[in-house]
C-alpha positions in Angstrom: 20.6 135.3 83.2 22.2 132.0 82.2 24.8 132.4 79.5 24.4 129.8 76.8 25.2 129.2 73.2 22.7 127.3 71.1 22.3 126.4 67.5 18.8 126.3 65.9 18.2 124.0 63.0 15.1 123.4 60.8 13.9 120.1 59.5 11.8 120.4 56.3 10.0 117.7 54.6 9.6 118.8 51.0 8.4 117.5 47.7 11.9 116.9 46.4 15.5 117.5 47.4 19.0 116.7 46.4 21.2 114.4 48.3 24.3 116.2 49.6 25.5 113.2 51.5 25.3 109.4 51.4 23.4 107.1 53.7 25.3 104.5 55.6 22.6 101.9 54.8 20.4 101.1 51.9 16.7 100.7 52.5 14.6 97.8 51.2 12.8 98.1 47.9 9.1 99.1 47.6 9.2 101.3 50.7 7.7 104.7 50.7 10.3 107.5 51.1 10.1 111.1 52.2 12.7 113.6 51.2 14.2 115.3 54.3 16.3 118.5 54.4 18.0 119.5 57.6 19.3 123.1 57.9 21.5 124.0 60.8 21.3 127.7 60.4 21.3 130.3 63.2 22.5 130.4 66.7 22.1 132.9 69.5 24.6 133.7 72.2 23.6 135.5 75.4 26.1 136.7 77.9 25.9 138.6 81.2 28.5 141.2 82.0 29.7 142.4 85.4 26.8 144.9 85.7 24.3 142.2 84.9 23.2 143.8 81.7 22.2 141.1 79.3 23.1 141.3 75.6 22.1 138.9 72.8 23.3 138.6 69.3 22.6 136.2 66.4 24.7 135.1 63.5 24.8 132.2 61.0 26.3 129.0 62.2 29.0 129.2 59.5 30.4 132.2 61.3 31.1 130.3 64.5 34.7 129.1 64.0 34.5 126.8 67.0 32.2 124.5 65.1 34.2 122.8 62.4 32.3 119.5 62.1 28.6 118.7 62.0 27.4 115.1 62.1 23.8 114.1 61.5 22.4 110.6 62.1 19.0 108.9 62.1 18.4 105.8 64.2 15.5 103.3 63.9 15.7 101.6 67.3 19.3 100.5 67.7 20.0 100.6 63.9 21.7 103.6 62.3 19.9 104.1 59.0 21.6 107.3 58.0 24.7 109.3 58.9 26.5 112.2 57.3 29.4 114.4 58.4 30.3 117.8 57.1 33.8 119.3 57.6 34.0 123.0 57.4 37.5 122.8 55.8 36.4 120.3 53.1 33.9 121.8 50.8 33.4 118.4 49.0 31.4 117.3 52.1 28.6 119.9 51.7 27.0 122.4 49.3 26.2 124.8 52.2 27.8 124.1 55.5 25.1 123.1 57.9 22.6 122.0 55.3 21.8 118.3 54.9 19.5 116.5 52.5 18.5 112.8 52.5 15.6 110.4 51.9 14.0 108.5 54.7 11.3 105.9 54.6 8.1 106.3 56.5 8.7 105.5 60.1 9.9 106.8 63.5 13.4 107.8 64.2 15.8 109.3 66.7 17.6 112.2 65.0 21.1 112.9 66.5 23.1 116.1 65.6 26.6 116.6 67.0 28.6 119.8 66.4 32.2 120.0 67.5 35.6 121.6 67.1 38.3 119.6 65.3 42.1 119.3 65.5 44.6 117.0 63.9 44.5 113.5 65.3 41.0 113.7 66.8 39.0 110.5 66.7 35.3 110.8 67.4 32.7 108.1 67.3 28.9 108.3 67.4 27.6 104.9 68.3 24.0 105.5 69.2 21.7 108.2 70.6 23.1 107.4 74.0 26.8 106.9 73.3 29.4 109.0 71.7 33.1 109.4 72.5 36.5 111.0 71.8 38.9 108.0 71.7 41.9 110.3 71.0 43.5 112.3 73.8 41.5 115.4 74.0 37.8 116.4 74.3 36.8 119.3 72.1 34.1 121.9 72.4 31.0 119.9 71.7 27.3 120.6 71.0 24.6 117.9 71.0 20.9 117.4 70.3 18.6 114.3 70.1 15.1 114.5 68.9 12.3 112.1 68.0 11.2 112.4 64.4 8.2 110.7 62.9 7.7 110.6 59.1 4.1 109.6 58.4 3.8 110.8 54.9 5.5 113.0 52.3 3.7 116.2 53.4 5.9 119.1 54.5 6.8 119.3 58.2 8.7 121.9 60.1 10.8 120.8 63.2 13.3 122.8 65.2 16.5 121.2 66.7 18.6 123.0 69.3 22.3 122.2 69.7 23.4 122.8 73.3 27.0 123.0 74.5 27.5 119.9 76.7 31.2 120.3 77.8 32.8 122.1 80.7 36.1 124.0 80.1 39.0 124.1 82.5 41.5 126.9 81.9 45.0 127.0 83.6 46.6 130.4 83.8 50.1 131.0 85.4 51.0 134.1 87.3 54.6 133.1 87.1 56.8 132.7 84.0 57.5 129.5 82.2 61.0 128.1 82.8 63.2 126.7 80.1 62.9 123.1 81.2 59.1 123.2 81.5 57.9 122.0 78.0 54.5 120.6 78.7 51.7 120.4 81.3 49.8 117.2 82.1 46.3 117.9 83.5 44.6 115.0 85.2 40.8 115.1 86.0 39.9 112.8 88.9 36.4 112.3 87.5 34.3 112.9 84.4 35.3 111.5 81.1 35.7 111.7 77.3 32.5 109.8 76.4 28.9 111.1 76.7 25.3 110.4 76.1 24.1 112.7 73.3 20.5 112.5 74.6 21.5 113.9 78.0 24.8 115.6 77.4 26.2 113.8 80.4 29.4 111.7 80.7 29.0 107.9 80.4 32.3 107.4 82.3 33.4 108.9 85.6 36.9 107.4 85.7 38.6 110.7 84.9 41.4 111.2 82.3 44.4 113.2 81.5 45.5 115.6 78.7 48.9 117.1 77.8 49.2 120.7 76.7 52.2 122.3 75.1 52.3 126.1 76.0 52.7 128.2 72.9 54.2 131.2 74.8 57.9 131.6 75.0 60.2 130.8 77.9 60.0 133.6 80.4 56.4 134.4 79.8 53.1 133.5 81.6 51.0 130.7 80.0 47.4 129.9 79.4 46.1 126.5 78.4 42.7 124.9 78.5 40.9 121.6 78.1 37.4 120.2 78.1 35.6 117.4 80.0 32.2 115.7 80.0 30.6 115.6 83.5 28.3 113.0 85.0 26.0 115.7 86.5 25.4 119.3 85.4 27.8 120.4 88.2 30.5 118.2 89.4 33.3 118.5 92.0 36.7 116.9 91.3 40.4 117.1 92.0 42.8 118.5 89.4 46.4 117.5 89.3 49.0 119.4 87.2 52.3 117.8 86.3 54.9 120.1 85.0 57.0 118.0 82.6 60.1 118.4 80.5 60.3 117.7 76.7 60.8 113.9 77.4 57.7 113.7 79.6 59.6 113.5 82.9 57.7 115.2 85.7 59.6 118.1 87.3 57.0 118.6 90.0 53.3 118.2 90.7 50.5 120.6 91.7 47.3 119.3 93.3 44.2 121.4 93.4 41.3 119.7 95.4 37.6 120.2 95.2 37.4 122.1 91.9 33.8 122.7 90.8 33.2 122.3 87.1 29.9 122.9 85.4 28.5 122.2 81.9 28.6 125.2 79.6 30.9 126.8 82.2 34.5 127.9 82.1 36.5 127.5 85.3 39.9 129.2 85.5 42.7 128.1 87.8 45.3 130.8 88.3 48.5 130.4 90.3 52.3 129.7 90.3 52.3 126.9 87.7 56.1 126.9 87.3 57.0 127.4 91.0 57.3 124.2 93.0 55.2 125.3 95.9 52.3 123.6 97.7 48.8 124.3 96.7 46.3 125.5 99.3 42.6 124.6 99.3 40.5 127.1 97.4 36.8 127.8 98.0 34.6 129.5 95.4 31.1 129.6 93.9 29.9 128.5 90.5 27.2 129.8 88.3 25.9 128.5 85.0 27.4 131.1 82.7 29.9 130.1 80.0 31.3 133.5 79.2 31.5 134.7 82.8 34.6 132.8 84.0 35.1 131.4 87.5 38.6 132.4 88.7 40.4 130.3 91.4 43.7 131.3 92.9 46.1 128.6 94.0 
């Protein structure tokens, strides 16, 4: 069974509601409005273990620590008529994390919901239902959903929105020990990108990019670092280059791992002698669609 993690939200049109967030645009006077409440509440996570026994559990979205930011936006055509962002760490941005309230006029909209992790220095922009991007160095764990919403009157309506994970994770694990001069690892993806289409979850750029990780483990210990990427297809093959660098960013030596298969909602793990300047042999492996079942590659 495919392992996935999804967030279920409920859109309720009620007789009245309180605004927890501000609209980015003001609507014209004398227009009929409908109060809208969006509740991002529960998610389910399924995983398949080595004996193929499937287990499922559910919990409230607030309990998933990997989701630190939720952005809600409504678009009328190309115009963004409402946007609100809640930060888990800032209680002034919400009354209940994952609950939104707003007023929308009668009309048809694209509703966009983005859930993501957050670290210092992150810059994320939502431009349209088909364009969003991390313009800072790293991609974070990201969930996305786009849905058509039509408000024809003020009568109550119930809609469900599902947030799906749209990134692939690459994990680097060393089977040798970190040396004193090795301060950081630069990982270069030959394809994929840091921008994506929220409607499809696919990358809008295939030029590749690089990220730098600073191992937190001490000198003389093995390391484990990871990064995320958006793919142009559900499964994408690309080359991965590792540059072991000193504290000044000088490259000590380079590792090249060709033909690595990444998949959305999938973790691929590369394991090998990261801190030993040896050549990297080609590796062949298979990929499935599970997130929690890792794909291990030895190099």
